[in-house]
DSSP file (Angstrom, degrees, kcal/mol; ACC not computed):
  #  RESIDUE AA STRUCTURE BP1 BP2  ACC     N-H-->O    O-->H-N    N-H-->O    O-->H-N    TCO  KAPPA ALPHA  PHI   PSI    X-CA   Y-CA   Z-CA
    1    1 A M              0   0    0      0, 0.0     2,-0.6     0, 0.0     0, 0.0   0.000 360.0 360.0 360.0  80.0    1.6  -17.6   13.4
    2    2 A S        -     0   0    0      2,-0.0     2,-0.4     0, 0.0     0, 0.0  -0.842 360.0-173.8-100.3 121.6   -1.1  -15.3   12.3
    3    3 A E        -     0   0    0     -2,-0.6     2,-0.9     2,-0.0     0, 0.0  -0.904  26.5-126.3-114.0 141.9   -0.1  -11.8   11.3
    4    4 A D        -     0   0    0     -2,-0.4     2,-0.6     2,-0.0    -2,-0.0  -0.782  27.4-155.6 -85.1 112.0   -2.4   -8.9   10.5
    5    5 A V        -     0   0    0     -2,-0.9     2,-0.4     0, 0.0    -2,-0.0  -0.792  10.1-163.8 -91.9 123.5   -1.2   -7.7    7.1
    6    6 A Q        -     0   0    0     -2,-0.6     3,-0.1     1,-0.0    -2,-0.0  -0.831  23.8-108.9-108.7 146.0   -2.1   -4.1    6.4
    7    7 A A        -     0   0    0     -2,-0.4    -1,-0.0     1,-0.1     2,-0.0  -0.392  48.5 -93.6 -65.2 146.8   -2.1   -2.4    3.1
    8    8 A P        -     0   0    0      0, 0.0     2,-0.3     0, 0.0    -1,-0.1  -0.342  42.6-113.9 -63.1 143.7    0.7    0.1    2.7
    9    9 A K        -     0   0    0     -3,-0.1     2,-0.4     1,-0.0    -3,-0.0  -0.569  23.6-133.8 -79.3 141.0   -0.2    3.7    3.6
   10   10 A I        -     0   0    0     -2,-0.3     2,-0.6     4,-0.0    61,-0.1  -0.806  11.5-138.4 -94.5 133.3   -0.2    6.3    0.9
   11   11 A E        -     0   0    0     -2,-0.4    59,-0.1     2,-0.1    -2,-0.0  -0.837  36.0-108.2 -92.7 121.0    1.5    9.5    1.6
   12   12 A F  S    S+     0   0    0     -2,-0.6    57,-0.2    57,-0.1     2,-0.1  -0.754  97.4  42.4 -98.9 144.7   -0.6   12.4    0.3
   13   13 A P  S    S-     0   0    0      0, 0.0     2,-0.6     0, 0.0    56,-0.2   0.560  73.2-177.6 -74.4 149.6   -0.2   14.2   -2.0
   14   14 A C  E >   -A   68   0A   0     54,-2.9    54,-2.8    -2,-0.1     3,-0.8  -0.948   9.0-166.7-116.7 107.8    0.9   11.4   -4.3
   15   15 A A  E 3  S+     0   0A   0     -2,-0.6    -1,-0.1     1,-0.3    54,-0.1   0.657  83.1  37.5 -73.1 -17.3    1.9   12.9   -7.7
   16   16 A D  E 3  S+     0   0A   0     52,-0.1    -1,-0.3    49,-0.1    51,-0.2  -0.298  74.6 163.1-132.2  49.3    2.0    9.7   -9.7
   17   17 A Y  E <   -A   66   0A   0     49,-2.5    49,-2.5    -3,-0.8     2,-0.3  -0.579  32.4-134.9 -77.6 122.0   -0.8    7.5   -8.2
   18   18 A P  E     +A   65   0A   0      0, 0.0     2,-0.4     0, 0.0    47,-0.2  -0.580  24.8 179.4 -82.0 136.9   -1.7    4.6  -10.6
   19   19 A V  E     -A   64   0A   0     45,-2.6    45,-2.7    -2,-0.3     2,-0.5  -1.000   9.9-165.6-135.2 134.6   -5.4    3.9  -11.3
   20   20 A K  E     -A   63   0A   0     -2,-0.4    71,-3.2    43,-0.2     2,-0.5  -0.987   5.8-168.8-122.7 124.4   -6.7    1.1  -13.6
   21   21 A I  E     -AB  62  90A   0     41,-2.5    41,-2.9    -2,-0.5     2,-0.4  -0.955   2.7-165.3-117.3 126.3  -10.3    1.2  -14.7
   22   22 A I  E     +AB  61  89A   0     67,-2.9    66,-2.9    -2,-0.5    67,-1.8  -0.936  23.0 138.9-116.9 132.2  -11.9   -1.8  -16.4
   23   23 A G  E     -AB  60  87A   0     37,-2.3    37,-2.6    -2,-0.4    64,-0.2  -0.911  55.5 -55.8-154.5-179.5  -15.1   -1.7  -18.3
   24   24 A D  E     -A   59   0A   0     62,-1.0    35,-0.3    -2,-0.3     2,-0.3  -0.415  63.8-102.7 -65.4 139.5  -17.0   -2.9  -21.4
   25   25 A A        +     0   0    0     33,-2.8     2,-0.3    -2,-0.1    -1,-0.1  -0.476  59.7 147.5 -66.2 126.2  -15.2   -2.0  -24.6
   26   26 A A    >   -     0   0    0     -2,-0.3     3,-1.3     1,-0.1     4,-0.5  -0.969  57.2-112.1-156.6 152.2  -16.9    0.9  -26.3
   27   27 A E  T 3  S+     0   0    0     -2,-0.3     4,-0.3     1,-0.3     3,-0.2   0.851 116.4  38.0 -55.6 -38.6  -15.7    3.8  -28.4
   28   28 A D  T 3> S+     0   0    0      1,-0.2     4,-2.0     2,-0.1    -1,-0.3   0.361  85.5 101.0 -99.0   5.9  -16.4    6.4  -25.8
   29   29 A F  H <> S+     0   0    0     -3,-1.3     4,-2.2     1,-0.2     5,-0.2   0.931  83.8  46.9 -58.6 -48.3  -15.4    4.5  -22.7
   30   30 A S  H  > S+     0   0    0     -4,-0.5     4,-2.8    -3,-0.2    -1,-0.2   0.875 110.7  52.5 -64.6 -36.2  -12.0    6.1  -22.3
   31   31 A S  H  > S+     0   0    0     -4,-0.3     4,-2.1     2,-0.2    -1,-0.2   0.865 109.1  50.1 -68.3 -34.0  -13.4    9.6  -22.8
   32   32 A V  H  X S+     0   0    0     -4,-2.0     4,-1.7     2,-0.2    -2,-0.2   0.928 113.3  46.2 -65.1 -45.5  -16.0    9.0  -20.0
   33   33 A V  H  X S+     0   0    0     -4,-2.2     4,-2.4     1,-0.2    -2,-0.2   0.927 112.4  49.9 -63.0 -46.6  -13.2    7.8  -17.7
   34   34 A I  H  X S+     0   0    0     -4,-2.8     4,-2.6     1,-0.2    -1,-0.2   0.895 107.5  54.4 -61.5 -41.6  -10.9   10.7  -18.5
   35   35 A E  H  X S+     0   0    0     -4,-2.1     4,-1.1     1,-0.2    -1,-0.2   0.907 110.8  45.8 -59.0 -42.6  -13.7   13.3  -17.9
   36   36 A I  H  X S+     0   0    0     -4,-1.7     4,-1.0     2,-0.2     3,-0.4   0.909 111.8  50.8 -68.6 -42.2  -14.3   11.8  -14.4
   37   37 A I  H >X S+     0   0    0     -4,-2.4     4,-2.0     1,-0.2     3,-0.7   0.905 106.4  55.6 -62.6 -40.3  -10.6   11.8  -13.6
   38   38 A Q  H 3< S+     0   0    0     -4,-2.6    -1,-0.2     1,-0.3    -2,-0.2   0.790 100.5  59.7 -64.5 -27.1  -10.3   15.4  -14.7
   39   39 A R  H 3< S+     0   0    0     -4,-1.1    -1,-0.3    -3,-0.4    -2,-0.2   0.853 114.3  36.2 -65.2 -33.6  -13.0   16.4  -12.2
   40   40 A H  H << S+     0   0    0     -4,-1.0    -2,-0.2    -3,-0.7    -1,-0.2   0.669 132.0  28.3 -94.8 -20.0  -10.9   15.0   -9.4
   41   41 A D    ><  -     0   0    0     -4,-2.0     3,-2.5    -5,-0.1    -1,-0.3  -0.715  65.6-175.2-140.7  85.8   -7.5   16.1  -10.8
   42   42 A P  T 3  S+     0   0    0      0, 0.0    -4,-0.1     0, 0.0    -1,-0.1   0.727  85.9  55.7 -57.4 -23.1   -7.9   19.2  -13.0
   43   43 A A  T 3  S+     0   0    0     24,-0.1    -5,-0.1     2,-0.1     0, 0.0   0.331  77.9 139.3 -90.7   7.7   -4.2   19.0  -14.0
   44   44 A F    <   -     0   0    0     -3,-2.5     2,-0.9    -6,-0.1    22,-0.1  -0.269  50.9-137.4 -57.5 132.9   -4.5   15.5  -15.3
   45   45 A D    >   -     0   0    0     20,-0.3     3,-1.8     1,-0.1    20,-0.2  -0.821  14.1-167.7 -96.1 102.3   -2.5   14.9  -18.5
   46   46 A E  G >  S+     0   0    0     -2,-0.9     3,-0.9     1,-0.3    -1,-0.1   0.579  79.8  74.0 -71.1  -7.6   -4.8   12.9  -20.8
   47   47 A T  G 3  S+     0   0    0      1,-0.2    -1,-0.3    -3,-0.0    -2,-0.0   0.617  87.5  64.7 -76.7 -10.3   -1.9   12.2  -23.1
   48   48 A C  G <  S+     0   0    0     -3,-1.8     2,-0.4    17,-0.1    -1,-0.2   0.035  74.2 124.2 -99.2  25.9   -0.6    9.7  -20.5
   49   49 A V    <   -     0   0    0     -3,-0.9     2,-0.5    15,-0.1    15,-0.2  -0.709  45.9-157.2 -89.5 136.0   -3.5    7.3  -20.8
   50   50 A N  E     -C   63   0A   0     13,-2.6    13,-3.1    -2,-0.4     2,-0.4  -0.962   7.4-165.1-116.1 120.2   -2.8    3.7  -21.6
   51   51 A L  E     +C   62   0A   0     -2,-0.5     2,-0.4    11,-0.2    11,-0.2  -0.833   7.8 179.5-104.7 141.4   -5.6    1.6  -23.1
   52   52 A R  E     -C   61   0A   0      9,-2.1     9,-2.9    -2,-0.4     2,-0.2  -0.960  15.6-147.1-143.5 124.0   -5.5   -2.2  -23.3
   53   53 A A  E     -C   60   0A   0     -2,-0.4     7,-0.2     7,-0.2     5,-0.0  -0.581  27.1-109.5 -85.2 150.4   -8.2   -4.4  -24.8
   54   54 A S    >   -     0   0    0      5,-2.6     3,-1.2    -2,-0.2    -1,-0.1  -0.268  38.3 -98.4 -70.6 167.5   -8.9   -7.9  -23.4
   55   55 A S  T 3  S+     0   0    0      1,-0.3    -1,-0.1     2,-0.1    -2,-0.1   0.811 126.4  40.5 -61.1 -31.0   -7.9  -10.9  -25.5
   56   56 A N  T 3  S-     0   0    0      3,-0.0    -1,-0.3     0, 0.0    -2,-0.0   0.457 110.0-121.6 -96.9  -0.4  -11.5  -11.3  -26.7
   57   57 A G  S <  S+     0   0    0     -3,-1.2    -2,-0.1     2,-0.2   -32,-0.1   0.520  82.6 113.1  78.4   4.9  -12.1   -7.6  -27.2
   58   58 A R  S    S+     0   0    0    -34,-0.1   -33,-2.8    -5,-0.0     2,-0.3   0.831  75.7  35.9 -79.2 -32.0  -15.0   -7.5  -24.8
   59   59 A F  E     -A   24   0A   0    -35,-0.3    -5,-2.6   -34,-0.0     2,-0.3  -0.789  64.1-159.4-120.0 161.4  -13.4   -5.4  -22.1
   60   60 A V  E     -AC  23  53A   0    -37,-2.6   -37,-2.3    -2,-0.3     2,-0.4  -0.996   7.5-148.5-138.1 143.9  -10.9   -2.5  -22.0
   61   61 A S  E     -AC  22  52A   0     -9,-2.9    -9,-2.1    -2,-0.3     2,-0.6  -0.938   4.8-157.5-112.9 138.9   -8.7   -1.2  -19.3
   62   62 A V  E     -AC  21  51A   0    -41,-2.9   -41,-2.5    -2,-0.4     2,-0.5  -0.965  11.3-166.1-113.7 116.0   -7.8    2.4  -19.0
   63   63 A Q  E     +AC  20  50A   0    -13,-3.1   -13,-2.6    -2,-0.6     2,-0.3  -0.901  16.3 162.0-109.0 129.2   -4.6    2.9  -17.0
   64   64 A V  E     -A   19   0A   0    -45,-2.7   -45,-2.6    -2,-0.5     2,-0.4  -0.889  32.3-140.3-136.9 165.7   -3.7    6.4  -15.8
   65   65 A R  E     +A   18   0A   0     -2,-0.3   -20,-0.3   -47,-0.2     2,-0.3  -0.999  34.0 168.6-127.3 130.0   -1.4    8.1  -13.2
   66   66 A M  E     -A   17   0A   0    -49,-2.5   -49,-2.5    -2,-0.4     2,-0.8  -0.817  42.8 -89.5-136.3 171.2   -2.9   11.0  -11.4
   67   67 A L  E     -     0   0A   0     -2,-0.3     2,-0.6   -51,-0.2   -52,-0.2  -0.784  39.5-161.7 -85.9 111.8   -2.4   13.4   -8.5
   68   68 A A  E     +A   14   0A   0    -54,-2.8   -54,-2.9    -2,-0.8     3,-0.1  -0.858  15.5 173.6 -95.9 123.7   -4.0   11.8   -5.4
   69   69 A T        -     0   0    0     -2,-0.6     2,-0.3     1,-0.3    -1,-0.1   0.662  60.1  -9.6-105.6 -20.5   -4.6   14.4   -2.7
   70   70 A S     >  -     0   0    0      1,-0.1     4,-1.8   -56,-0.1    -1,-0.3  -0.987  62.5-105.1-167.7 164.6   -6.5   12.4   -0.1
   71   71 A E  H  > S+     0   0    0     -2,-0.3     4,-2.6     1,-0.2     5,-0.2   0.872 120.3  56.8 -64.3 -36.6   -8.3    9.1    0.7
   72   72 A A  H  > S+     0   0    0      2,-0.2     4,-2.4     1,-0.2    -1,-0.2   0.899 105.2  50.8 -62.4 -40.5  -11.6   11.0    0.3
   73   73 A Q  H  > S+     0   0    0      2,-0.2     4,-2.4     1,-0.2    -1,-0.2   0.935 112.2  46.2 -61.5 -46.6  -10.7   12.1   -3.2
   74   74 A L  H  X S+     0   0    0     -4,-1.8     4,-2.4     1,-0.2    -2,-0.2   0.884 112.0  51.0 -66.2 -38.6   -9.8    8.5   -4.2
   75   75 A K  H  X S+     0   0    0     -4,-2.6     4,-2.3     2,-0.2    -1,-0.2   0.923 112.0  46.6 -63.6 -44.2  -13.0    7.2   -2.6
   76   76 A Q  H  X S+     0   0    0     -4,-2.4     4,-2.8     2,-0.2    -2,-0.2   0.884 110.4  53.4 -66.8 -38.3  -15.1    9.8   -4.5
   77   77 A L  H  X S+     0   0    0     -4,-2.4     4,-2.5     2,-0.2     5,-0.2   0.944 109.9  48.2 -58.6 -48.2  -13.3    9.0   -7.7
   78   78 A H  H  X S+     0   0    0     -4,-2.4     4,-2.5     1,-0.2    -2,-0.2   0.921 112.8  48.1 -58.8 -45.9  -14.1    5.3   -7.3
   79   79 A E  H  X S+     0   0    0     -4,-2.3     4,-2.0     1,-0.2    -1,-0.2   0.906 111.7  49.5 -63.4 -42.1  -17.8    6.1   -6.6
   80   80 A D  H  X S+     0   0    0     -4,-2.8     4,-0.5     2,-0.2    -1,-0.2   0.891 111.7  48.7 -65.5 -39.4  -18.1    8.5   -9.6
   81   81 A L  H >< S+     0   0    0     -4,-2.5     3,-1.1    -5,-0.2     6,-0.5   0.933 113.4  46.3 -65.3 -45.3  -16.6    5.9  -11.9
   82   82 A R  H >< S+     0   0    0     -4,-2.5     3,-1.7     1,-0.2    -2,-0.2   0.827 102.0  66.8 -66.1 -30.9  -18.9    3.1  -10.6
   83   83 A A  H 3< S+     0   0    0     -4,-2.0    -1,-0.2     1,-0.3    -2,-0.2   0.682  85.4  71.9 -65.8 -17.2  -21.9    5.4  -10.9
   84   84 A T  T << S-     0   0    0     -3,-1.1    -1,-0.3    -4,-0.5    -2,-0.2   0.763  97.0-137.4 -68.2 -22.6  -21.5    5.4  -14.7
   85   85 A G  S <  S+     0   0    0     -3,-1.7    -2,-0.1    -4,-0.3    -3,-0.1   0.476  88.2  85.1  78.0   0.8  -22.8    1.9  -14.7
   86   86 A R        +     0   0    0     -5,-0.4   -62,-1.0   -63,-0.1     2,-0.5   0.540  66.0  86.9-109.9 -12.2  -20.0    1.1  -17.3
   87   87 A V  E     +B   23   0A   0     -6,-0.5   -64,-0.3    -5,-0.2    -2,-0.1  -0.799  45.3 179.3 -96.7 127.1  -17.1    0.4  -15.0
   88   88 A H  E     +     0   0A   0    -66,-2.9     2,-0.3    -2,-0.5   -65,-0.2   0.784  68.8   8.3 -92.4 -32.9  -16.7   -3.1  -13.7
   89   89 A M  E     -B   22   0A   0    -67,-1.8   -67,-2.9     0, 0.0     2,-0.4  -0.997  51.4-161.5-154.0 142.9  -13.6   -2.6  -11.6
   90   90 A V  E      B   21   0A   0     -2,-0.3   -69,-0.2   -69,-0.2   -12,-0.0  -0.992 360.0 360.0-125.3 122.9  -11.3    0.1  -10.3
   91   91 A L              0   0    0    -71,-3.2   -70,-0.2    -2,-0.4    -1,-0.1   0.343 360.0 360.0-117.5 360.0   -7.8   -0.9   -9.1
């Protein structure tokens, strides 16, 4: 009984799209992430950012909700975040 499981489709625009960015803990990491997100969502509210350090303090996750307008926008956001060399994972 093998079923092809497909990821749920996103309906665009999605006003409350969750993104979690994980990288090395550094003082300016969240500001770098926020700057990139604002390029892709100019109306992004940076007061709604949630930061969480890993248990050993080596990594930090930045959790945001943004306006997702297309798959191309999300793909470019992911590429721009990874291009910093500081982001390990984007979920």
